[in-house]
C-alpha positions as CSV (number, residue, x, y, z in Angstrom):
1,M,17.2,2.7,-13.2
2,L,15.9,2.6,-9.7
3,R,13.1,0.1,-9.2
4,L,10.4,0.1,-6.5
5,M,7.8,-2.7,-5.8
6,H,4.7,-2.2,-3.8
7,V,2.9,-5.4,-2.8
8,H,-0.8,-4.9,-1.9
9,A,-3.7,-7.1,-1.0
10,H,-6.5,-5.6,-3.2
11,P,-7.0,-3.2,-6.0
12,D,-7.4,0.3,-4.5
13,D,-4.8,-0.4,-1.8
14,E,-2.1,1.0,-4.1
15,S,-4.0,4.3,-4.3
16,S,-4.9,4.6,-0.6
17,K,-1.4,3.7,0.8
18,G,1.7,5.4,-0.5
19,A,0.2,6.7,-3.8
20,A,1.6,10.2,-3.6
21,S,5.1,9.0,-2.9
22,T,4.6,6.5,-5.8
23,A,3.7,9.4,-8.1
24,K,6.7,11.3,-6.8
25,Y,9.1,8.5,-7.6
26,V,7.5,7.9,-11.1
27,A,8.1,11.6,-11.8
28,E,11.7,11.2,-10.9
29,G,12.1,8.3,-13.4
30,V,11.9,5.4,-10.9
31,D,10.4,2.2,-12.3
32,V,7.5,1.5,-9.9
33,H,5.8,-1.9,-10.1
34,V,2.6,-2.8,-8.1
35,V,1.8,-6.4,-7.3
36,T,-1.9,-6.9,-6.4
37,C,-2.4,-10.2,-4.5
38,T,-6.2,-10.6,-5.1
39,G,-8.9,-9.3,-7.4
40,G,-10.9,-7.8,-4.6
41,E,-13.8,-10.1,-5.6
42,R,-15.4,-10.2,-2.2
43,G,-14.9,-6.5,-1.3
44,S,-17.9,-4.5,-0.3
45,I,-19.2,-1.7,-2.5
46,L,-18.4,1.4,-0.4
47,N,-19.7,4.1,-2.7
48,P,-23.5,4.4,-2.3
49,K,-23.7,5.6,-5.9
50,M,-22.2,2.4,-7.2
51,D,-24.2,0.1,-4.9
52,R,-26.4,-1.4,-7.6
53,P,-27.2,-5.0,-8.6
54,D,-25.5,-4.7,-12.0
55,V,-22.3,-3.5,-10.3
56,L,-22.4,-6.3,-7.8
57,E,-23.0,-8.9,-10.5
58,N,-19.9,-7.7,-12.4
59,I,-17.7,-6.7,-9.5
60,S,-14.6,-8.7,-10.5
61,S,-14.3,-7.2,-14.0
62,I,-15.3,-3.7,-12.7
63,R,-12.5,-3.8,-10.1
64,R,-10.0,-4.8,-12.8
65,E,-11.1,-1.9,-14.9
66,E,-10.8,0.5,-11.9
67,M,-7.2,-0.8,-11.4
68,E,-6.4,-0.1,-15.0
69,R,-7.4,3.5,-14.6
70,A,-5.6,3.9,-11.4
71,R,-2.5,2.3,-12.9
72,E,-2.5,4.8,-15.8
73,I,-3.0,7.8,-13.4
74,L,-0.1,6.7,-11.2
75,G,2.2,5.8,-14.1
76,V,3.1,2.4,-12.7
77,T,3.2,-1.1,-14.1
78,Q,1.1,-3.6,-12.3
79,E,0.2,-7.3,-12.3
80,W,-2.0,-9.7,-10.4
81,L,-0.6,-12.3,-8.2
82,G,-3.7,-14.3,-9.0
83,F,-5.3,-15.3,-5.7
84,V,-9.0,-14.9,-4.7
85,D,-10.1,-12.3,-2.1
86,S,-10.8,-13.8,1.3
87,G,-13.5,-11.3,2.2
88,W,-14.1,-9.6,5.5
89,P,-15.6,-12.1,8.0
90,E,-18.5,-10.5,9.9
91,G,-20.2,-12.0,12.9
92,D,-19.6,-13.0,16.5
93,P,-17.9,-15.4,16.2
94,P,-16.8,-14.6,12.6
95,P,-17.6,-17.3,10.1
96,P,-14.8,-19.4,8.6
97,L,-13.0,-18.0,5.5
98,P,-14.1,-19.4,2.2
99,E,-12.2,-22.4,0.9
100,G,-9.4,-21.6,-1.6
101,C,-9.1,-17.9,-0.6
102,F,-5.8,-16.1,-0.4
103,A,-5.5,-16.2,3.4
104,L,-5.9,-20.0,3.5
105,L,-3.7,-21.3,0.8
106,P,-0.2,-22.6,1.6
107,L,2.2,-19.7,2.3
108,E,5.0,-21.5,0.4
109,E,2.9,-21.6,-2.8
110,E,2.0,-17.9,-2.6
111,T,5.6,-17.0,-1.7
112,E,7.0,-18.8,-4.7
113,R,4.6,-16.9,-7.0
114,L,5.8,-13.6,-5.6
115,V,9.5,-14.6,-5.7
116,R,9.1,-15.3,-9.4
117,I,7.9,-11.7,-9.9
118,V,10.6,-10.2,-7.7
119,R,13.3,-12.0,-9.7
120,Q,11.8,-10.8,-12.9
121,V,11.3,-7.1,-11.9
122,R,14.4,-7.0,-9.7
123,P,13.3,-4.2,-7.4
124,H,15.8,-2.4,-5.2
125,V,13.1,-1.5,-2.6
126,M,9.9,-3.4,-1.6
127,T,7.0,-2.1,0.5
128,T,4.1,-3.9,2.1
129,Y,2.0,-3.9,5.4
130,D,3.1,-4.5,9.0
131,E,2.5,-7.7,10.9
132,K,-1.1,-6.6,11.6
133,G,-1.8,-5.9,7.9
134,G,-2.2,-2.2,8.6
135,Y,-5.6,-3.3,9.8
136,P,-6.6,-6.9,10.5
137,H,-8.1,-7.9,7.2
138,P,-7.0,-11.5,6.6
139,D,-5.8,-10.6,3.1
140,H,-3.7,-7.8,4.5
141,V,-2.1,-10.0,7.1
142,R,-1.4,-12.7,4.5
143,C,0.0,-10.0,2.1
144,H,2.5,-9.1,4.9
145,E,3.5,-12.7,5.4
146,V,4.0,-13.4,1.7
147,S,5.9,-10.2,1.1
148,V,8.4,-10.7,4.0
149,A,8.9,-14.3,3.0
150,A,9.5,-13.4,-0.6
151,F,12.0,-10.6,0.3
152,E,14.0,-13.1,2.3
153,A,13.8,-15.9,-0.3
154,A,14.3,-14.0,-3.6
155,G,18.0,-13.7,-3.2
156,D,18.6,-17.3,-2.0
157,P,19.6,-19.6,-4.8
158,T,18.5,-22.6,-2.7
159,R,14.9,-21.3,-2.5
160,F,12.6,-21.8,-5.4
161,P,15.3,-22.5,-7.9
162,A,12.8,-22.9,-10.8
163,A,11.5,-19.3,-10.1
164,G,14.3,-17.5,-11.9
165,E,17.8,-16.1,-11.2
166,P,18.1,-15.0,-7.6
167,W,17.7,-11.3,-6.9
168,Q,18.0,-9.7,-3.4
169,P,16.0,-6.5,-2.9
170,L,18.0,-4.0,-0.8
171,K,15.3,-2.6,1.5
172,L,11.9,-3.5,2.8
173,Y,9.4,-1.0,4.2
174,Y,6.0,-1.2,5.9
175,H,3.4,1.5,5.1
176,H,2.2,3.6,7.9
177,S,-0.3,5.8,6.1
178,F,-2.9,6.0,8.8
179,H,-1.7,6.8,12.3
180,R,-2.8,8.9,15.2
181,E,-0.2,11.6,14.9
182,R,-1.1,12.3,11.3
183,T,-4.9,12.2,12.0
184,Q,-4.5,14.6,14.9
185,A,-2.6,17.0,12.7
186,L,-5.3,17.0,10.0
187,H,-8.0,17.4,12.7
188,D,-6.2,20.4,14.3
189,A,-5.6,22.0,11.0
190,M,-9.3,21.8,10.0
191,V,-10.5,23.1,13.3
192,A,-8.0,26.0,13.1
193,R,-9.6,26.9,9.8
194,G,-13.1,26.7,11.1
195,L,-13.9,23.5,9.2
196,E,-15.8,20.5,10.5
197,S,-13.4,17.7,11.1
198,P,-14.4,14.1,10.3
199,Y,-11.8,12.8,12.7
200,A,-13.1,14.0,16.0
201,E,-15.0,10.9,17.0
202,R,-12.3,8.6,15.9
203,L,-9.6,10.6,17.8
204,A,-11.8,10.5,21.0
205,E,-11.6,6.7,20.9
206,W,-8.0,6.4,19.7
207,Q,-5.5,6.2,22.5
208,P,-2.0,7.6,21.9
209,D,0.5,4.9,21.0
210,P,4.0,6.2,21.4
211,E,5.5,2.8,20.4
212,H,3.7,2.8,17.1
213,A,4.8,6.4,16.4
214,A,8.4,5.5,17.1
215,R,8.2,2.8,14.4
216,I,8.1,5.4,11.6
217,T,11.6,5.8,10.3
218,T,11.0,7.4,6.9
219,R,8.9,10.4,5.9
220,V,8.8,11.0,2.2
221,P,7.8,14.6,1.2
222,C,5.2,14.3,-1.5
223,A,2.5,16.9,-0.9
224,E,2.6,18.2,-4.5
225,F,1.5,14.7,-5.6
226,F,-1.6,14.5,-3.3
227,P,-3.8,15.5,-6.3
228,V,-2.5,12.6,-8.2
229,R,-3.2,10.3,-5.3
230,D,-6.7,11.6,-5.1
231,R,-7.4,11.0,-8.8
232,A,-6.1,7.4,-8.4
233,L,-8.4,6.9,-5.4
234,L,-11.4,8.2,-7.4
235,A,-10.6,5.7,-10.2
236,H,-11.7,3.0,-7.7
237,A,-15.3,4.2,-7.9
238,T,-16.8,1.1,-6.1
239,Q,-14.6,1.7,-3.1
240,I,-14.3,5.5,-2.8
241,D,-17.2,7.8,-2.2
242,P,-16.2,11.3,-3.6
243,D,-18.5,12.9,-1.0
244,G,-17.3,10.7,1.9
245,A,-14.7,11.0,4.6
246,W,-11.7,10.4,2.3
247,F,-12.1,13.9,0.8
248,A,-13.4,15.7,3.8
249,C,-10.0,17.3,4.5
250,P,-9.3,19.8,1.6
251,V,-6.1,18.9,-0.2
252,E,-4.5,22.3,0.5
253,V,-5.0,21.7,4.3
254,H,-3.5,18.2,4.0
255,E,-0.5,19.6,2.0
256,Q,0.3,22.0,4.8
257,A,-0.6,19.9,7.9
258,W,1.0,16.6,6.9
259,P,3.1,16.8,3.7
260,T,4.7,13.3,3.9
261,E,3.8,9.7,3.5
262,D,5.3,7.6,6.2
263,Y,7.1,4.2,6.3
264,E,9.0,1.9,8.6
265,L,12.3,0.5,7.4
266,V,12.4,-3.2,8.6
267,R,15.1,-4.7,6.5
268,S,18.1,-3.2,4.9
269,E,21.1,-4.7,3.0
270,V,22.7,-1.2,2.8
271,P,23.9,1.2,5.4
272,T,21.5,4.2,6.0
273,E,21.0,6.8,8.6
274,L,17.7,7.2,10.4
275,P,15.4,9.1,10.1
276,E,15.2,9.1,6.3
277,D,13.3,11.1,3.8
278,D,13.8,8.8,0.8
279,L,13.1,5.1,0.3
280,F,16.3,4.8,-1.7
281,A,18.5,6.4,0.9
282,G,21.7,4.4,1.0
283,I,21.0,2.9,-2.4
284,R,21.6,6.0,-4.6
285,E,24.4,8.5,-4.4
286,P,23.5,12.1,-3.8
287,A,23.4,12.9,-7.5
288,G,20.7,10.2,-7.9
289,T,22.8,7.5,-9.5
290,L,22.5,3.9,-8.4
291,R,25.2,2.8,-6.0
292,A,27.2,-0.1,-7.3
């Protein structure tokens, strides 16, 4: 069985980044495992309907319940790495991060914990965020650092020998779910249909970045699974407003304008030709069997 591991910073990230391709691979029989580094304890409540004192008081348990629902919708297995959300520092200058949070603990300690899971699950492919975290949340940046370190250490018998038998994942990808090229395509498709685009203001301030666009190596066709992605997103009710910008673009427009989820291949232990349309390119034979 092919095995895929996504490493994310918070509950809801698995549903906002790569969820449709996750659902596609699950439907194909791939074993998909999500590792969630923190509990999202310090995350803001982004859905006005959920912004209530009783929700804030119980945010840790509520976010775990939301993760359980999303996990069932996506058909994945999932576990918590067990660290505490660092929060989003606001202010000028921003305040120091809270003591003991994910972004401040020793990288080696966090890497060992993820290496242990990698060696247990034995994924062929891992995904995480780029060096900027996708966006510069301290937990996303640390998630990137931990994931890359664990990918490199998991197959080395001299690293963390007490963390299980070595296992070397074959490919490592960064998510590139939100980029200007995709946003422009969704905007243009909505305008062409006479719909009000929620992206106009952002695009006006968002300068083209050819270097970033060139980083995308792998576009996974998964439009038919966009409804699954949306149901998983809605499971995170504290984070997703069903009447907000997430769902301003109708799913049928999204399916036609940008039918892929996009990744950057950054490490590969197997030969593969770029561009790709499959995270397992070079790992499985054309018939879908695992390459020895």
